[in-house]
Structures are given as structure tokens and as C-alpha cells.
Jmol script that loads the backbone (N, CA, C; Angstrom):
load data "model"
ATOM      1  N   MET A   1     174.140 117.291 104.275  1.00  0.00           N
ATOM      2  CA  MET A   1     173.969 116.827 103.194  1.00  0.00           C
ATOM      3  C   MET A   1     175.095 116.428 102.584  1.00  0.00           C
ATOM      4  N   SER A   2     174.919 114.939 102.118  1.00  0.00           N
ATOM      5  CA  SER A   2     175.813 113.722 101.695  1.00  0.00           C
ATOM      6  C   SER A   2     176.696 114.465 100.798  1.00  0.00           C
ATOM      7  N   HIS A   3     178.265 113.646 100.481  1.00  0.00           N
ATOM      8  CA  HIS A   3     179.357 113.714  99.850  1.00  0.00           C
ATOM      9  C   HIS A   3     178.830 113.608  98.291  1.00  0.00           C
ATOM     10  N   SER A   4     178.161 112.657  98.112  1.00  0.00           N
ATOM     11  CA  SER A   4     177.490 112.319  96.825  1.00  0.00           C
ATOM     12  C   SER A   4     176.961 113.233  96.290  1.00  0.00           C
ATOM     13  N   ARG A   5     175.974 114.118  97.085  1.00  0.00           N
ATOM     14  CA  ARG A   5     174.916 114.966  96.814  1.00  0.00           C
ATOM     15  C   ARG A   5     175.561 116.297  96.110  1.00  0.00           C
ATOM     16  N   ARG A   6     176.878 116.828  96.990  1.00  0.00           N
ATOM     17  CA  ARG A   6     177.225 117.585  96.922  1.00  0.00           C
ATOM     18  C   ARG A   6     177.878 117.997  95.237  1.00  0.00           C
ATOM     19  N   ILE A   7     178.641 116.720  95.254  1.00  0.00           N
ATOM     20  CA  ILE A   7     179.291 116.412  93.783  1.00  0.00           C
ATOM     21  C   ILE A   7     178.503 116.477  92.424  1.00  0.00           C
ATOM     22  N   SER A   8     177.282 115.308  92.780  1.00  0.00           N
ATOM     23  CA  SER A   8     176.027 115.743  91.837  1.00  0.00           C
ATOM     24  C   SER A   8     175.880 117.198  91.559  1.00  0.00           C
ATOM     25  N   ILE A   9     175.475 118.447  92.899  1.00  0.00           N
ATOM     26  CA  ILE A   9     175.130 119.785  92.226  1.00  0.00           C
ATOM     27  C   ILE A   9     176.233 120.444  91.708  1.00  0.00           C
ATOM     28  N   THR A  10     177.670 119.895  91.808  1.00  0.00           N
ATOM     29  CA  THR A  10     178.482 120.776  91.248  1.00  0.00           C
ATOM     30  C   THR A  10     179.031 120.102  89.656  1.00  0.00           C
ATOM     31  N   VAL A  11     178.619 119.078  89.843  1.00  0.00           N
ATOM     32  CA  VAL A  11     178.870 118.650  87.665  1.00  0.00           C
ATOM     33  C   VAL A  11     177.824 119.234  87.559  1.00  0.00           C
ATOM     34  N   GLY A  12     176.551 119.053  88.195  1.00  0.00           N
ATOM     35  CA  GLY A  12     175.144 119.703  87.420  1.00  0.00           C
ATOM     36  C   GLY A  12     175.099 121.024  86.804  1.00  0.00           C
ATOM     37  N   THR A  13     175.858 121.901  88.014  1.00  0.00           N
ATOM     38  CA  THR A  13     176.081 123.495  87.643  1.00  0.00           C
ATOM     39  C   THR A  13     177.064 123.579  86.660  1.00  0.00           C
ATOM     40  N   ALA A  14     178.515 122.859  86.500  1.00  0.00           N
ATOM     41  CA  ALA A  14     179.471 123.193  85.580  1.00  0.00           C
ATOM     42  C   ALA A  14     178.739 122.690  84.355  1.00  0.00           C
ATOM     43  N   ALA A  15     178.008 121.586  84.301  1.00  0.00           N
ATOM     44  CA  ALA A  15     177.683 121.481  82.715  1.00  0.00           C
ATOM     45  C   ALA A  15     176.664 122.398  82.252  1.00  0.00           C
ATOM     46  N   LEU A  16     175.872 123.176  83.407  1.00  0.00           N
ATOM     47  CA  LEU A  16     174.656 123.961  82.639  1.00  0.00           C
ATOM     48  C   LEU A  16     175.270 125.210  82.333  1.00  0.00           C
ATOM     49  N   LEU A  17     176.732 125.684  82.904  1.00  0.00           N
ATOM     50  CA  LEU A  17     176.968 126.404  82.754  1.00  0.00           C
ATOM     51  C   LEU A  17     178.043 126.399  81.306  1.00  0.00           C
ATOM     52  N   LEU A  18     178.637 125.341  81.440  1.00  0.00           N
ATOM     53  CA  LEU A  18     179.191 124.701  79.573  1.00  0.00           C
ATOM     54  C   LEU A  18     178.246 125.006  78.798  1.00  0.00           C
ATOM     55  N   THR A  19     176.872 124.247  78.769  1.00  0.00           N
ATOM     56  CA  THR A  19     176.003 124.326  77.992  1.00  0.00           C
ATOM     57  C   THR A  19     175.564 125.680  77.750  1.00  0.00           C
ATOM     58  N   ALA A  20     175.405 126.796  78.605  1.00  0.00           N
ATOM     59  CA  ALA A  20     175.045 128.015  78.360  1.00  0.00           C
ATOM     60  C   ALA A  20     176.105 128.766  77.568  1.00  0.00           C
ATOM     61  N   SER A  21     177.424 128.838  77.912  1.00  0.00           N
ATOM     62  CA  SER A  21     178.739 129.441  77.207  1.00  0.00           C
ATOM     63  C   SER A  21     178.528 128.837  75.958  1.00  0.00           C
ATOM     64  N   ALA A  22     178.614 127.711  75.471  1.00  0.00           N
ATOM     65  CA  ALA A  22     178.720 127.385  74.296  1.00  0.00           C
ATOM     66  C   ALA A  22     177.437 127.823  73.340  1.00  0.00           C
ATOM     67  N   CYS A  23     176.267 128.106  73.820  1.00  0.00           N
ATOM     68  CA  CYS A  23     174.979 128.440  73.090  1.00  0.00           C
ATOM     69  C   CYS A  23     174.874 130.142  72.533  1.00  0.00           C
ATOM     70  N   SER A  24     175.751 130.526  73.760  1.00  0.00           N
ATOM     71  CA  SER A  24     175.927 131.980  73.571  1.00  0.00           C
ATOM     72  C   SER A  24     177.267 132.563  72.853  1.00  0.00           C
ATOM     73  N   GLY A  25     177.832 131.552  72.542  1.00  0.00           N
ATOM     74  CA  GLY A  25     179.397 131.320  71.861  1.00  0.00           C
ATOM     75  C   GLY A  25     179.401 132.430  70.560  1.00  0.00           C
ATOM     76  N   LEU A  26     180.570 133.130  69.797  1.00  0.00           N
ATOM     77  CA  LEU A  26     180.403 134.048  69.019  1.00  0.00           C
ATOM     78  C   LEU A  26     180.805 132.995  67.558  1.00  0.00           C
ATOM     79  N   GLY A  27     180.909 131.789  68.058  1.00  0.00           N
ATOM     80  CA  GLY A  27     181.180 130.507  67.169  1.00  0.00           C
ATOM     81  C   GLY A  27     180.324 130.088  66.231  1.00  0.00           C
ATOM     82  N   ARG A  28     178.777 130.356  66.843  1.00  0.00           N
ATOM     83  CA  ARG A  28     177.897 129.697  66.249  1.00  0.00           C
ATOM     84  C   ARG A  28     177.676 129.851  64.788  1.00  0.00           C
ATOM     85  N   SER A  29     177.352 128.993  63.973  1.00  0.00           N
ATOM     86  CA  SER A  29     176.609 129.272  62.332  1.00  0.00           C
ATOM     87  C   SER A  29     175.570 128.683  62.297  1.00  0.00           C
ATOM     88  N   THR A  30     175.489 129.049  60.977  1.00  0.00           N
ATOM     89  CA  THR A  30     173.938 128.263  60.456  1.00  0.00           C
ATOM     90  C   THR A  30     173.735 127.030  60.243  1.00  0.00           C
ATOM     91  N   VAL A  31     172.916 126.575  59.806  1.00  0.00           N
ATOM     92  CA  VAL A  31     171.952 125.370  59.709  1.00  0.00           C
ATOM     93  C   VAL A  31     171.396 124.998  58.567  1.00  0.00           C
ATOM     94  N   GLY A  32     171.906 124.417  57.924  1.00  0.00           N
ATOM     95  CA  GLY A  32     171.125 124.346  56.597  1.00  0.00           C
ATOM     96  C   GLY A  32     172.123 125.016  55.346  1.00  0.00           C
ATOM     97  N   MET A  33     171.541 124.905  53.819  1.00  0.00           N
ATOM     98  CA  MET A  33     171.989 125.575  52.936  1.00  0.00           C
ATOM     99  C   MET A  33     171.161 126.869  52.421  1.00  0.00           C
ATOM    100  N   LEU A  34     172.392 128.092  52.101  1.00  0.00           N
ATOM    101  CA  LEU A  34     172.170 129.206  51.755  1.00  0.00           C
ATOM    102  C   LEU A  34     172.105 128.947  50.305  1.00  0.00           C
ATOM    103  N   SER A  35     171.447 129.496  49.284  1.00  0.00           N
ATOM    104  CA  SER A  35     172.147 129.413  47.785  1.00  0.00           C
ATOM    105  C   SER A  35     172.254 130.337  47.214  1.00  0.00           C
ATOM    106  N   PHE A  36     172.995 130.463  46.512  1.00  0.00           N
ATOM    107  CA  PHE A  36     173.162 131.967  45.579  1.00  0.00           C
ATOM    108  C   PHE A  36     173.264 131.428  44.045  1.00  0.00           C
ATOM    109  N   ARG A  37     172.572 132.268  42.690  1.00  0.00           N
ATOM    110  CA  ARG A  37     172.999 131.849  41.291  1.00  0.00           C
ATOM    111  C   ARG A  37     173.087 133.476  40.631  1.00  0.00           C
ATOM    112  N   GLY A  38     173.607 133.469  39.708  1.00  0.00           N
ATOM    113  CA  GLY A  38     173.479 134.594  38.869  1.00  0.00           C
ATOM    114  C   GLY A  38     172.053 134.832  37.832  1.00  0.00           C
ATOM    115  N   HIS A  39     172.359 135.957  37.358  1.00  0.00           N
ATOM    116  CA  HIS A  39     170.748 136.023  36.317  1.00  0.00           C
ATOM    117  C   HIS A  39     171.467 135.128  35.044  1.00  0.00           C
ATOM    118  N   ASP A  40     170.155 134.333  34.852  1.00  0.00           N
ATOM    119  CA  ASP A  40     170.446 133.457  33.834  1.00  0.00           C
ATOM    120  C   ASP A  40     171.951 132.312  33.933  1.00  0.00           C
ATOM    121  N   SER A  41     172.530 132.143  34.765  1.00  0.00           N
ATOM    122  CA  SER A  41     173.952 131.398  34.977  1.00  0.00           C
ATOM    123  C   SER A  41     172.990 129.678  35.684  1.00  0.00           C
ATOM    124  N   PRO A  42     174.082 128.915  34.992  1.00  0.00           N
ATOM    125  CA  PRO A  42     173.822 127.810  35.600  1.00  0.00           C
ATOM    126  C   PRO A  42     174.855 127.149  37.102  1.00  0.00           C
ATOM    127  N   VAL A  43     175.615 128.402  37.464  1.00  0.00           N
ATOM    128  CA  VAL A  43     176.406 128.390  38.416  1.00  0.00           C
ATOM    129  C   VAL A  43     175.763 128.464  39.555  1.00  0.00           C
ATOM    130  N   GLU A  44     175.738 128.067  40.468  1.00  0.00           N
ATOM    131  CA  GLU A  44     175.300 127.943  41.814  1.00  0.00           C
ATOM    132  C   GLU A  44     176.542 128.077  43.068  1.00  0.00           C
ATOM    133  N   VAL A  45     176.238 128.788  43.793  1.00  0.00           N
ATOM    134  CA  VAL A  45     177.211 129.109  44.746  1.00  0.00           C
ATOM    135  C   VAL A  45     176.220 128.660  45.991  1.00  0.00           C
ATOM    136  N   THR A  46     176.726 127.749  47.193  1.00  0.00           N
ATOM    137  CA  THR A  46     176.314 127.730  48.101  1.00  0.00           C
ATOM    138  C   THR A  46     176.959 127.630  49.541  1.00  0.00           C
ATOM    139  N   TYR A  47     176.664 127.858  50.683  1.00  0.00           N
ATOM    140  CA  TYR A  47     176.900 128.193  52.062  1.00  0.00           C
ATOM    141  C   TYR A  47     176.522 127.725  53.151  1.00  0.00           C
ATOM    142  N   SER A  48     177.495 127.090  53.438  1.00  0.00           N
ATOM    143  CA  SER A  48     176.815 125.994  54.550  1.00  0.00           C
ATOM    144  C   SER A  48     177.967 126.086  55.824  1.00  0.00           C
ATOM    145  N   ASN A  49     177.055 126.198  57.151  1.00  0.00           N
ATOM    146  CA  ASN A  49     177.567 126.504  58.217  1.00  0.00           C
ATOM    147  C   ASN A  49     178.417 127.766  58.549  1.00  0.00           C
ATOM    148  N   THR A  50     177.812 128.748  57.955  1.00  0.00           N
ATOM    149  CA  THR A  50     178.037 129.957  57.955  1.00  0.00           C
ATOM    150  C   THR A  50     178.418 130.433  59.549  1.00  0.00           C
ATOM    151  N   LEU A  51     179.305 131.318  59.753  1.00  0.00           N
ATOM    152  CA  LEU A  51     179.257 132.103  60.857  1.00  0.00           C
ATOM    153  C   LEU A  51     178.196 132.871  61.181  1.00  0.00           C
ATOM    154  N   VAL A  52     177.486 133.581  62.211  1.00  0.00           N
ATOM    155  CA  VAL A  52     175.844 134.095  62.441  1.00  0.00           C
ATOM    156  C   VAL A  52     176.642 135.315  62.548  1.00  0.00           C
ATOM    157  N   VAL A  53     177.845 135.020  62.706  1.00  0.00           N
ATOM    158  CA  VAL A  53     177.987 137.409  62.796  1.00  0.00           C
ATOM    159  C   VAL A  53     179.142 137.783  61.575  1.00  0.00           C
ATOM    160  N   GLY A  54     179.242 139.195  61.372  1.00  0.00           N
ATOM    161  CA  GLY A  54     179.874 139.521  60.196  1.00  0.00           C
ATOM    162  C   GLY A  54     178.856 139.683  59.428  1.00  0.00           C
ATOM    163  N   CYS A  55     179.888 140.072  58.022  1.00  0.00           N
ATOM    164  CA  CYS A  55     179.078 140.120  56.754  1.00  0.00           C
ATOM    165  C   CYS A  55     179.966 139.475  55.774  1.00  0.00           C
ATOM    166  N   HIS A  56     179.070 138.758  55.299  1.00  0.00           N
ATOM    167  CA  HIS A  56     180.209 137.761  54.208  1.00  0.00           C
ATOM    168  C   HIS A  56     179.904 138.033  52.598  1.00  0.00           C
ATOM    169  N   ARG A  57     180.722 138.083  51.548  1.00  0.00           N
ATOM    170  CA  ARG A  57     180.293 138.194  50.789  1.00  0.00           C
ATOM    171  C   ARG A  57     180.106 137.137  49.788  1.00  0.00           C
ATOM    172  N   ILE A  58     179.053 137.502  48.335  1.00  0.00           N
ATOM    173  CA  ILE A  58     178.877 136.391  47.769  1.00  0.00           C
ATOM    174  C   ILE A  58     179.835 136.226  46.544  1.00  0.00           C
ATOM    175  N   ALA A  59     180.070 135.128  46.450  1.00  0.00           N
ATOM    176  CA  ALA A  59     181.132 134.583  45.684  1.00  0.00           C
ATOM    177  C   ALA A  59     180.836 134.476  43.812  1.00  0.00           C
ATOM    178  N   ILE A  60     180.572 135.140  43.664  1.00  0.00           N
ATOM    179  CA  ILE A  60     179.762 135.206  42.316  1.00  0.00           C
ATOM    180  C   ILE A  60     180.299 136.836  42.010  1.00  0.00           C
ATOM    181  N   PRO A  61     181.453 136.621  40.848  1.00  0.00           N
ATOM    182  CA  PRO A  61     181.934 137.891  40.324  1.00  0.00           C
ATOM    183  C   PRO A  61     181.386 139.104  39.968  1.00  0.00           C
ATOM    184  N   GLU A  62     179.853 138.152  39.249  1.00  0.00           N
ATOM    185  CA  GLU A  62     178.894 139.467  38.764  1.00  0.00           C
ATOM    186  C   GLU A  62     177.551 139.470  39.590  1.00  0.00           C
ATOM    187  N   GLY A  63     177.585 139.406  40.485  1.00  0.00           N
ATOM    188  CA  GLY A  63     176.489 138.967  41.931  1.00  0.00           C
ATOM    189  C   GLY A  63     175.386 138.130  41.862  1.00  0.00           C
ATOM    190  N   ALA A  64     174.480 138.071  42.857  1.00  0.00           N
ATOM    191  CA  ALA A  64     173.442 137.110  42.551  1.00  0.00           C
ATOM    192  C   ALA A  64     172.550 137.552  42.520  1.00  0.00           C
ATOM    193  N   THR A  65     171.317 137.126  41.566  1.00  0.00           N
ATOM    194  CA  THR A  65     169.874 137.621  41.787  1.00  0.00           C
ATOM    195  C   THR A  65     168.875 136.634  41.654  1.00  0.00           C
ATOM    196  N   HIS A  66     169.394 135.399  42.418  1.00  0.00           N
ATOM    197  CA  HIS A  66     168.502 134.533  42.926  1.00  0.00           C
ATOM    198  C   HIS A  66     168.973 133.585  44.355  1.00  0.00           C
ATOM    199  N   VAL A  67     168.151 133.775  45.229  1.00  0.00           N
ATOM    200  CA  VAL A  67     168.596 133.335  46.649  1.00  0.00           C
ATOM    201  C   VAL A  67     167.581 132.475  47.054  1.00  0.00           C
ATOM    202  N   GLU A  68     168.018 130.999  47.860  1.00  0.00           N
ATOM    203  CA  GLU A  68     167.214 130.055  48.084  1.00  0.00           C
ATOM    204  C   GLU A  68     167.103 129.914  49.786  1.00  0.00           C
ATOM    205  N   ASN A  69     166.941 130.320  50.818  1.00  0.00           N
ATOM    206  CA  ASN A  69     167.509 130.461  51.747  1.00  0.00           C
ATOM    207  C   ASN A  69     167.028 129.264  52.803  1.00  0.00           C
ATOM    208  N   ASN A  70     167.354 128.219  53.050  1.00  0.00           N
ATOM    209  CA  ASN A  70     167.354 126.851  53.684  1.00  0.00           C
ATOM    210  C   ASN A  70     168.242 126.508  54.784  1.00  0.00           C
ATOM    211  N   THR A  71     167.925 127.684  55.727  1.00  0.00           N
ATOM    212  CA  THR A  71     168.529 127.504  56.453  1.00  0.00           C
ATOM    213  C   THR A  71     167.679 127.739  57.604  1.00  0.00           C
ATOM    214  N   LEU A  72     167.943 127.154  59.033  1.00  0.00           N
ATOM    215  CA  LEU A  72     167.110 127.903  60.225  1.00  0.00           C
ATOM    216  C   LEU A  72     167.120 128.749  60.654  1.00  0.00           C
ATOM    217  N   VAL A  73     168.124 130.159  60.028  1.00  0.00           N
ATOM    218  CA  VAL A  73     167.955 130.947  60.102  1.00  0.00           C
ATOM    219  C   VAL A  73     167.671 132.197  58.970  1.00  0.00           C
ATOM    220  N   ASP A  74     167.049 133.610  59.345  1.00  0.00           N
ATOM    221  CA  ASP A  74     166.680 134.451  58.761  1.00  0.00           C
ATOM    222  C   ASP A  74     168.360 135.534  58.087  1.00  0.00           C
ATOM    223  N   VAL A  75     168.003 135.810  56.641  1.00  0.00           N
ATOM    224  CA  VAL A  75     169.368 136.291  56.131  1.00  0.00           C
ATOM    225  C   VAL A  75     169.220 137.673  55.947  1.00  0.00           C
ATOM    226  N   VAL A  76     169.436 138.900  55.487  1.00  0.00           N
ATOM    227  CA  VAL A  76     170.019 140.045  55.050  1.00  0.00           C
ATOM    228  C   VAL A  76     170.605 140.137  53.577  1.00  0.00           C
ATOM    229  N   LEU A  77     170.139 140.430  52.472  1.00  0.00           N
ATOM    230  CA  LEU A  77     170.903 140.599  51.242  1.00  0.00           C
ATOM    231  C   LEU A  77     171.495 142.146  51.104  1.00  0.00           C
ATOM    232  N   TYR A  78     172.637 142.391  50.398  1.00  0.00           N
ATOM    233  CA  TYR A  78     173.148 144.074  50.145  1.00  0.00           C
ATOM    234  C   TYR A  78     173.588 143.714  48.912  1.00  0.00           C
ATOM    235  N   ARG A  79     173.154 144.700  48.358  1.00  0.00           N
ATOM    236  CA  ARG A  79     173.660 145.471  47.012  1.00  0.00           C
ATOM    237  C   ARG A  79     175.292 145.778  46.825  1.00  0.00           C
ATOM    238  N   THR A  80     175.864 146.314  48.115  1.00  0.00           N
ATOM    239  CA  THR A  80     177.086 146.495  48.319  1.00  0.00           C
ATOM    240  C   THR A  80     178.057 145.203  48.994  1.00  0.00           C
ATOM    241  N   PRO A  81     179.460 145.072  48.454  1.00  0.00           N
ATOM    242  CA  PRO A  81     179.668 144.261  49.038  1.00  0.00           C
ATOM    243  C   PRO A  81     180.484 143.837  50.356  1.00  0.00           C
ATOM    244  N   ASP A  82     179.774 144.796  51.233  1.00  0.00           N
ATOM    245  CA  ASP A  82     180.125 145.022  52.262  1.00  0.00           C
ATOM    246  C   ASP A  82     179.235 145.309  53.955  1.00  0.00           C
ATOM    247  N   CYS A  83     178.066 144.739  52.841  1.00  0.00           N
ATOM    248  CA  CYS A  83     176.738 144.739  53.665  1.00  0.00           C
ATOM    249  C   CYS A  83     176.561 146.303  54.310  1.00  0.00           C
ATOM    250  N   GLN A  84     176.769 147.388  53.349  1.00  0.00           N
ATOM    251  CA  GLN A  84     176.153 148.198  53.610  1.00  0.00           C
ATOM    252  C   GLN A  84     174.565 149.019  52.920  1.00  0.00           C
ATOM    253  N   LYS A  85     173.912 149.831  53.326  1.00  0.00           N
ATOM    254  CA  LYS A  85     173.010 150.205  52.662  1.00  0.00           C
ATOM    255  C   LYS A  85     173.225 151.226  52.553  1.00  0.00           C
ATOM    256  N   THR A  86     172.633 151.938  51.234  1.00  0.00           N
ATOM    257  CA  THR A  86     172.583 152.941  50.087  1.00  0.00           C
ATOM    258  C   THR A  86     171.522 153.308  50.062  1.00  0.00           C
ATOM    259  N   ASP A  87     171.690 154.719  49.593  1.00  0.00           N
ATOM    260  CA  ASP A  87     169.856 155.252  49.470  1.00  0.00           C
ATOM    261  C   ASP A  87     169.747 154.925  48.422  1.00  0.00           C
ATOM    262  N   LYS A  88     170.010 154.353  47.369  1.00  0.00           N
ATOM    263  CA  LYS A  88     168.749 153.726  46.585  1.00  0.00           C
ATOM    264  C   LYS A  88     168.635 152.192  46.755  1.00  0.00           C
ATOM    265  N   ALA A  89     169.655 151.374  47.682  1.00  0.00           N
ATOM    266  CA  ALA A  89     169.467 149.835  48.010  1.00  0.00           C
ATOM    267  C   ALA A  89     169.528 149.514  49.283  1.00  0.00           C
ATOM    268  N   ASP A  90     168.625 149.370  50.074  1.00  0.00           N
ATOM    269  CA  ASP A  90     168.184 148.877  51.283  1.00  0.00           C
ATOM    270  C   ASP A  90     168.687 147.327  51.010  1.00  0.00           C
ATOM    271  N   GLY A  91     168.919 146.712  52.677  1.00  0.00           N
ATOM    272  CA  GLY A  91     169.047 145.394  53.190  1.00  0.00           C
ATOM    273  C   GLY A  91     167.492 144.934  52.197  1.00  0.00           C
ATOM    274  N   ILE A  92     167.668 143.736  52.039  1.00  0.00           N
ATOM    275  CA  ILE A  92     166.443 142.844  51.467  1.00  0.00           C
ATOM    276  C   ILE A  92     166.519 141.883  52.484  1.00  0.00           C
ATOM    277  N   TYR A  93     165.252 141.280  53.400  1.00  0.00           N
ATOM    278  CA  TYR A  93     165.246 140.345  54.101  1.00  0.00           C
ATOM    279  C   TYR A  93     164.948 139.102  54.006  1.00  0.00           C
ATOM    280  N   VAL A  94     165.223 138.020  54.034  1.00  0.00           N
ATOM    281  CA  VAL A  94     164.892 136.521  53.523  1.00  0.00           C
ATOM    282  C   VAL A  94     164.548 135.378  54.485  1.00  0.00           C
ATOM    283  N   ALA A  95     163.190 135.855  55.028  1.00  0.00           N
ATOM    284  CA  ALA A  95     163.249 134.844  55.936  1.00  0.00           C
ATOM    285  C   ALA A  95     163.627 133.551  56.020  1.00  0.00           C
ATOM    286  N   THR A  96     163.536 132.393  56.877  1.00  0.00           N
ATOM    287  CA  THR A  96     164.253 131.139  56.301  1.00  0.00           C
ATOM    288  C   THR A  96     163.179 130.374  55.960  1.00  0.00           C
ATOM    289  N   THR A  97     163.444 129.352  54.692  1.00  0.00           N
ATOM    290  CA  THR A  97     163.157 128.183  54.078  1.00  0.00           C
ATOM    291  C   THR A  97     162.376 128.756  52.800  1.00  0.00           C
ATOM    292  N   LEU A  98     162.706 130.213  52.354  1.00  0.00           N
ATOM    293  CA  LEU A  98     162.116 130.855  51.531  1.00  0.00           C
ATOM    294  C   LEU A  98     163.146 131.379  50.275  1.00  0.00           C
ATOM    295  N   SER A  99     162.579 131.805  49.452  1.00  0.00           N
ATOM    296  CA  SER A  99     163.812 132.038  48.522  1.00  0.00           C
ATOM    297  C   SER A  99     163.367 133.702  47.882  1.00  0.00           C
ATOM    298  N   ASN A 100     163.947 134.411  47.040  1.00  0.00           N
ATOM    299  CA  ASN A 100     163.885 135.866  46.660  1.00  0.00           C
ATOM    300  C   ASN A 100     164.901 136.036  44.921  1.00  0.00           C
ATOM    301  N   VAL A 101     164.182 136.386  44.438  1.00  0.00           N
ATOM    302  CA  VAL A 101     164.619 136.894  42.799  1.00  0.00           C
ATOM    303  C   VAL A 101     164.793 137.960  42.637  1.00  0.00           C
ATOM    304  N   THR A 102     165.786 138.596  42.052  1.00  0.00           N
ATOM    305  CA  THR A 102     165.917 140.476  42.128  1.00  0.00           C
ATOM    306  C   THR A 102     164.510 140.767  40.901  1.00  0.00           C
ATOM    307  N   ALA A 103     164.450 141.595  40.413  1.00  0.00           N
ATOM    308  CA  ALA A 103     163.662 142.761  39.589  1.00  0.00           C
ATOM    309  C   ALA A 103     165.102 142.820  38.892  1.00  0.00           C
ATOM    310  N   PRO A 104     164.208 142.545  36.936  1.00  0.00           N
ATOM    311  CA  PRO A 104     165.284 142.840  36.189  1.00  0.00           C
ATOM    312  C   PRO A 104     166.117 144.107  35.763  1.00  0.00           C
ATOM    313  N   VAL A 105     165.538 144.797  36.758  1.00  0.00           N
ATOM    314  CA  VAL A 105     166.106 146.026  36.266  1.00  0.00           C
ATOM    315  C   VAL A 105     167.105 146.667  37.630  1.00  0.00           C
ATOM    316  N   SER A 106     166.958 145.949  38.953  1.00  0.00           N
ATOM    317  CA  SER A 106     167.746 146.015  40.026  1.00  0.00           C
ATOM    318  C   SER A 106     168.835 145.566  40.126  1.00  0.00           C
ATOM    319  N   LEU A 107     170.001 146.079  40.854  1.00  0.00           N
ATOM    320  CA  LEU A 107     171.242 145.355  41.273  1.00  0.00           C
ATOM    321  C   LEU A 107     171.587 144.331  41.882  1.00  0.00           C
ATOM    322  N   PRO A 108     172.299 143.494  41.475  1.00  0.00           N
ATOM    323  CA  PRO A 108     172.465 142.248  41.932  1.00  0.00           C
ATOM    324  C   PRO A 108     172.660 142.482  43.384  1.00  0.00           C
ATOM    325  N   TRP A 109     172.350 141.296  44.514  1.00  0.00           N
ATOM    326  CA  TRP A 109     173.213 141.019  45.333  1.00  0.00           C
ATOM    327  C   TRP A 109     174.491 140.741  45.788  1.00  0.00           C
ATOM    328  N   ARG A 110     175.248 141.593  46.392  1.00  0.00           N
ATOM    329  CA  ARG A 110     177.547 141.189  46.149  1.00  0.00           C
ATOM    330  C   ARG A 110     177.355 140.543  47.958  1.00  0.00           C
ATOM    331  N   SER A 111     176.547 140.495  49.183  1.00  0.00           N
ATOM    332  CA  SER A 111     176.883 140.509  50.457  1.00  0.00           C
ATOM    333  C   SER A 111     175.497 140.012  51.388  1.00  0.00           C
ATOM    334  N   PHE A 112     176.186 139.501  52.367  1.00  0.00           N
ATOM    335  CA  PHE A 112     174.597 139.252  53.280  1.00  0.00           C
ATOM    336  C   PHE A 112     175.311 138.835  54.794  1.00  0.00           C
ATOM    337  N   SER A 113     174.264 139.117  55.625  1.00  0.00           N
ATOM    338  CA  SER A 113     174.786 138.778  56.870  1.00  0.00           C
ATOM    339  C   SER A 113     173.271 138.083  57.555  1.00  0.00           C
ATOM    340  N   VAL A 114     173.954 137.496  58.552  1.00  0.00           N
ATOM    341  CA  VAL A 114     172.762 136.469  59.344  1.00  0.00           C
ATOM    342  C   VAL A 114     171.846 137.395  60.703  1.00  0.00           C
ATOM    343  N   ILE A 115     170.975 136.768  60.427  1.00  0.00           N
ATOM    344  CA  ILE A 115     170.106 137.793  61.641  1.00  0.00           C
ATOM    345  C   ILE A 115     170.159 136.368  62.510  1.00  0.00           C
ATOM    346  N   HIS A 116     170.873 137.054  63.730  1.00  0.00           N
ATOM    347  CA  HIS A 116     170.747 135.663  64.767  1.00  0.00           C
ATOM    348  C   HIS A 116     170.338 136.413  66.127  1.00  0.00           C
TER     349      HIS A 116
END
end "model"
wireframe off; spacefill off
backbone 0.3
color backbone group
């Protein structure tokens, strides 16, 4: 095997390993916008490039009643500020490029997590 061929194989292997480790890293984020709005409120809070790990609080004091998921990932919405399910409220699944509105008598959403 020639010297240049060995160098090419080594460089190619290193590039492949770097690409694979970057794709599986915990620093990945969503692509697109996730928008929240409170009941009858003109104020909208949007999130972009949100980390795909962990729980994220929705920065609306009264909670969110409308969501638009214009990201390339699915999310789960929770009625609690710490992404916990309760007896009265399981997580609500919102697929990519969809939206959801709470029922008038239900509690608002307080947090979300990303499905990855």
C-alpha cells in the first residue's frame, strides 16, 4: 500500500469519526421555531435552536395555551414547570410542523421537552 493511500485512509477515518461524534453529541439543538402564546394574549414567545436534552420552561407567566411547532423535531408539553406528569395531566405530544390549543377548562402548559 502506498504512503499517500495510507494517509488518505487515515484522514478519511478521522473525518468519519469526527462527524459521527458530532452527530451524537449532547449539544444538538432544534432546527426551526417553537412558538407559544397565552390565552387571548398578543404576546408570543418563540424558541429556536433549543437544546434537545432536558426540560425547558415556557417563559409566559400565566402559561401557554397555544403552540406552533415549526421545528424538525417533535415536542412534549407539560402542565408543570418541571416536565413532570401528574394524575390530572399527562404530557401532550405535538409532532413537527403541527400546532395545538388547550381546551378552555384545562390548565396551561408550563414546560416542554424535545423528542430526539
